Each structure stands twice: as C-alpha cells, then as structure tokens.
Residue frames relative to the residue before (quaternion, step in Angstrom):
aa qw qx qy qz dx dy dz
M 1.0000 0.0000 0.0000 0.0000 0.00 0.00 0.00
E 0.6372 0.5245 -0.3353 0.4544 3.59 1.00 -0.77
Q 0.6423 0.5093 -0.3211 0.4743 3.58 1.01 -0.80
W 0.6424 0.5142 -0.3212 0.4688 3.60 0.94 -0.87
Q 0.6480 0.5160 -0.3195 0.4601 3.59 0.93 -0.87
A 0.6583 0.5057 -0.3118 0.4622 3.60 0.91 -0.88
E 0.6670 0.4955 -0.3046 0.4656 3.58 0.96 -0.83
M 0.6615 0.4969 -0.3081 0.4697 3.59 0.98 -0.80
K 0.6211 0.5309 -0.3420 0.4641 3.59 1.05 -0.71
T 0.6399 0.5112 -0.3184 0.4773 3.59 0.97 -0.85
L 0.6568 0.5088 -0.3082 0.4634 3.58 0.92 -0.92
C 0.6687 0.5060 -0.3013 0.4539 3.59 0.87 -0.95
N 0.6405 0.5182 -0.3274 0.4626 3.58 0.95 -0.82
K 0.6510 0.5052 -0.3157 0.4704 3.60 1.00 -0.79
I 0.6678 0.4986 -0.3076 0.4592 3.59 0.86 -0.95
V 0.6718 0.4832 -0.3034 0.4724 3.60 0.85 -0.95
G 0.6351 0.5319 -0.3299 0.4526 3.61 0.97 -0.79
I 0.6553 0.4958 -0.3066 0.4803 3.59 0.97 -0.82
M 0.6597 0.5083 -0.3111 0.4579 3.58 0.92 -0.90
L 0.6808 0.4685 -0.2925 0.4811 3.58 0.89 -0.91
G 0.6179 0.5431 -0.3394 0.4561 3.59 1.05 -0.72
S 0.6412 0.5242 -0.3280 0.4543 3.59 1.04 -0.72
L 0.6487 0.4953 -0.3054 0.4905 3.57 1.26 -0.36
G 0.5763 -0.5961 0.3703 0.4188 3.56 1.31 -0.02
L 0.5213 0.6167 -0.4248 0.4091 3.59 1.25 0.21
T 0.2289 0.8117 -0.4998 0.1971 3.53 0.44 1.23
H 0.6203 0.5435 -0.3491 0.4449 3.59 1.16 -0.40
E 0.6235 -0.5653 0.3864 0.3773 3.55 -1.09 0.67
D 0.6369 0.5346 -0.3389 0.4401 3.59 0.97 -0.78
D 0.6615 0.5093 -0.3083 0.4560 3.59 1.04 -0.78
M 0.7584 0.4068 -0.1917 0.4717 3.57 1.06 -0.75
N 0.3737 0.7608 -0.4744 0.2375 3.63 1.21 0.04
W 0.6290 0.5511 -0.3440 0.4269 3.60 1.00 -0.71
F 0.6633 0.5148 -0.2948 0.4562 3.58 1.19 -0.53
Q 0.5940 0.5868 -0.3533 0.4219 3.58 1.23 -0.37
P 0.6677 -0.4931 0.3646 0.4221 3.61 -1.23 0.40
Q 0.2256 -0.7834 0.5723 0.0892 3.56 -1.08 0.80
N 0.8316 0.2838 -0.1756 0.4439 3.55 -1.37 0.15
G 0.7228 -0.4667 0.2507 0.4438 3.56 0.93 0.89
S 0.4903 0.6514 -0.4402 0.3761 3.58 1.25 0.03
D 0.3149 -0.7384 0.5574 0.2122 3.56 -1.14 0.54
Q 0.6883 0.4396 -0.2767 0.5064 3.59 1.26 0.25
T 0.4307 -0.6541 0.5536 0.2831 3.53 -1.14 0.71
Q 0.5843 -0.5838 0.4301 0.3643 3.55 -1.22 0.43
C 0.0980 0.7721 -0.6171 0.1160 3.53 -0.88 0.99
L 0.1578 -0.7782 0.6022 0.0827 3.56 -0.89 0.92
F 0.1622 -0.7678 0.6167 0.0613 3.53 -0.78 1.10
H 0.0200 0.8214 -0.5613 0.0989 3.54 -0.29 1.31
L 0.1294 -0.7982 0.5858 0.0543 3.58 -0.74 1.03
N 0.0110 0.7643 -0.6440 0.0307 3.55 -0.89 1.03
S 0.1172 -0.7660 0.6254 0.0915 3.54 -1.18 0.53
Y 0.0495 -0.7885 0.6131 -0.0073 3.53 -0.80 1.06
P 0.1596 -0.8170 0.5465 0.0920 3.60 0.13 1.24
V 0.6273 -0.5314 0.4091 0.3959 3.53 -1.24 0.51
C 0.3424 -0.7456 0.5419 0.1822 3.54 -0.87 1.02
P 0.4534 -0.7072 0.4665 0.2771 3.63 -0.79 0.94
D 0.7810 0.1460 -0.0904 0.6005 3.61 1.19 -0.47
P 0.1531 -0.8596 0.4794 0.0881 3.61 0.41 1.24
D 0.5785 0.5885 -0.3847 0.4135 3.61 1.17 -0.42
R 0.7097 0.4265 -0.2529 0.5004 3.59 1.22 -0.37
A 0.5655 0.6059 -0.3791 0.4117 3.60 1.29 -0.02
M 0.3685 -0.7289 0.5352 0.2157 3.55 -1.02 0.81
G 0.2195 -0.7998 0.5298 0.1775 3.62 0.96 -0.78
L 0.6531 -0.4744 0.3959 0.4378 3.53 -1.29 -0.33
A 0.4949 -0.6493 0.4894 0.3065 3.56 -0.97 0.83
P 0.6100 -0.5388 0.4125 0.4093 3.62 -1.12 0.51
H 0.1482 0.7849 -0.5843 0.1431 3.56 -0.93 0.94
T 0.2982 -0.6729 0.6267 0.2562 3.52 -1.40 0.08
D 0.4517 -0.6703 0.5095 0.2951 3.58 -1.19 0.44
T 0.4722 -0.7080 0.4568 0.2591 3.58 -1.02 0.79
S 0.5672 0.6507 -0.3529 0.3611 3.59 1.26 -0.33
L 0.6524 -0.4264 0.4128 0.4713 3.55 -1.34 -0.24
I 0.7659 -0.1372 0.1119 0.6180 3.56 0.85 -1.05
T 0.1893 -0.7254 0.6432 0.1556 3.52 -1.36 0.28
V 0.1837 -0.7645 0.6098 0.0999 3.55 -0.90 0.95
V 0.1093 -0.8097 0.5766 0.0041 3.56 -0.76 1.13
N 0.1435 -0.7327 0.6591 0.0906 3.53 -1.00 0.92
Q 0.2659 -0.8135 0.5000 0.1324 3.58 -0.38 1.22
F 0.2442 -0.8039 0.5108 0.1819 3.60 1.22 -0.27
N 0.6515 -0.5662 0.2952 0.4096 3.57 0.97 0.99
T 0.5409 0.5751 -0.4201 0.4474 3.57 1.15 0.66
G 0.3384 -0.7525 0.5335 0.1860 3.57 -0.74 1.06
G 0.4163 0.7113 -0.5201 0.2241 3.53 -1.34 -0.05
L 0.6052 0.5383 -0.3648 0.4592 3.59 1.17 -0.48
Q 0.0064 -0.7834 0.6209 -0.0272 3.55 -0.96 0.94
V 0.1803 -0.7500 0.6254 0.1177 3.55 -1.18 0.67
Y 0.4098 -0.6969 0.5293 0.2573 3.55 -1.15 0.62
Q 0.0683 -0.7876 0.6124 0.0000 3.54 -0.83 1.06
D 0.4896 -0.6636 0.4788 0.3011 3.57 -0.76 1.05
G 0.8139 0.2413 -0.2027 0.4880 3.56 -0.92 0.94
A 0.7579 0.3362 -0.1984 0.5227 3.60 1.18 -0.40
G 0.4132 -0.7047 0.4765 0.3251 3.58 1.19 -0.46
W 0.7809 -0.3042 0.2461 0.4869 3.55 -1.14 -0.68
V 0.1027 -0.8023 0.5879 -0.0076 3.53 -0.69 1.19
P 0.3962 -0.7208 0.5052 0.2614 3.62 -0.76 0.95
V 0.2752 -0.7054 0.6283 0.1786 3.54 -1.19 0.72
E 0.2291 -0.8081 0.5296 0.1185 3.55 -0.11 1.30
P 0.4774 -0.6727 0.4784 0.3012 3.59 -0.88 0.87
V 0.1384 -0.7462 0.6469 0.0740 3.55 -1.13 0.78
E 0.4830 -0.6956 0.4456 0.2905 3.56 -0.63 1.12
G 0.8301 0.1881 -0.1719 0.4959 3.56 -0.86 1.03
A 0.6276 0.5428 -0.3365 0.4452 3.61 1.27 -0.06
L 0.2640 -0.7264 0.6121 0.1674 3.52 -1.29 0.50
V 0.3203 -0.7078 0.5945 0.2071 3.57 -1.18 0.59
V 0.1345 -0.7762 0.6117 0.0716 3.59 -0.93 0.92
N 0.1276 -0.7837 0.6063 0.0436 3.56 -0.64 1.17
V 0.3736 -0.6861 0.5788 0.2340 3.54 -1.02 0.86
G 0.2649 -0.7894 0.5399 0.1234 3.55 -0.91 0.96
D 0.7431 -0.4255 0.2979 0.4219 3.54 -1.36 0.17
L 0.6589 0.5205 -0.3231 0.4365 3.59 0.90 -0.88
M 0.6479 0.4976 -0.3276 0.4747 3.61 1.00 -0.74
Q 0.6125 0.5334 -0.3538 0.4638 3.60 1.05 -0.67
I 0.6602 0.5022 -0.3001 0.4710 3.57 0.98 -0.86
V 0.6779 0.4975 -0.2927 0.4553 3.59 0.84 -1.02
S 0.7277 0.4266 -0.2375 0.4817 3.58 1.00 -0.82
N 0.3835 -0.7339 0.4698 0.3062 3.58 1.30 0.00
G 0.7558 -0.4207 0.1932 0.4631 3.55 1.01 0.91
K 0.4410 0.6857 -0.4773 0.3279 3.61 1.19 -0.02
F 0.7283 0.2332 -0.1556 0.6253 3.58 1.10 -0.77
K 0.2454 -0.7959 0.5406 0.1188 3.58 -0.73 1.05
S 0.4706 -0.6450 0.5304 0.2848 3.52 -1.01 0.89
V 0.3514 -0.7778 0.4949 0.1633 3.55 -0.87 0.99
L 0.3066 -0.7202 0.5970 0.1756 3.56 -0.82 1.07
H 0.1221 0.8087 -0.5612 0.1275 3.58 -0.68 1.07
R 0.1017 -0.7611 0.6361 0.0759 3.51 -1.36 0.21
A 0.2033 -0.7618 0.6001 0.1351 3.55 -1.28 0.31
C-alpha cells in the first residue's frame, strides 16, 4: 500500500503539474502555492481507499449521491468494477466502463477554481 501511495502521489503531481502548466503557470513564482509549506518536504496528498463490491440486487442499492470532489484531482482505480457514472449535459448519467489497467482522473472543484473554469469539476456518482 505504501508503494502504491507513493506511485499515485508521483502520478498526481505530474498530472497536476501538466494541467497547471497548460494554464501558463510554469514559472516558479506562479507555482509556489503548490509546493510544500510550513517546513514540510511533501505536498498534500490524500490516499483514500474505497471498495464498492458488485451488488446482488442493484435496483435496491442507493449508492453514492451525485457529487463533485473538492480536490484538485481524484484518481480512481475501478479494478474492473462498474458503477461509476458521470453527468453529461444533454445525455444525463453516462456509465464510465472500467478498462483493465486504466485509471480514471476526475477534475475537482479546486482545479475548476484555479483554472477559472477551463477545467470543469466532474459531477459523478457510484
């Protein structure tokens, strides 16, 4: 788990760096807020594990209510289990089919704010 967390942190830092760079935030002065603070040598990263086993009677399951994430990004490993849906204007709820070996990256509220809306926070449910 520690190795997985370290790898995900490295991946997240790369993705966020690329996203912020696309906004023109490439100079050290522009990116200082993203660097570790208060003498820490690590950026903030939350490693959260959830498990959503297949429900034997999905018509009776409530699941997670529609929501957006408050973070910059969220990386999801679906482990070949369906159930994740994103809301798409004009189409409604669209399933995110699991792809073996792939990760899903959701844009969070903070990235929407930092990007001034260029990146949209994704409304989703499971």
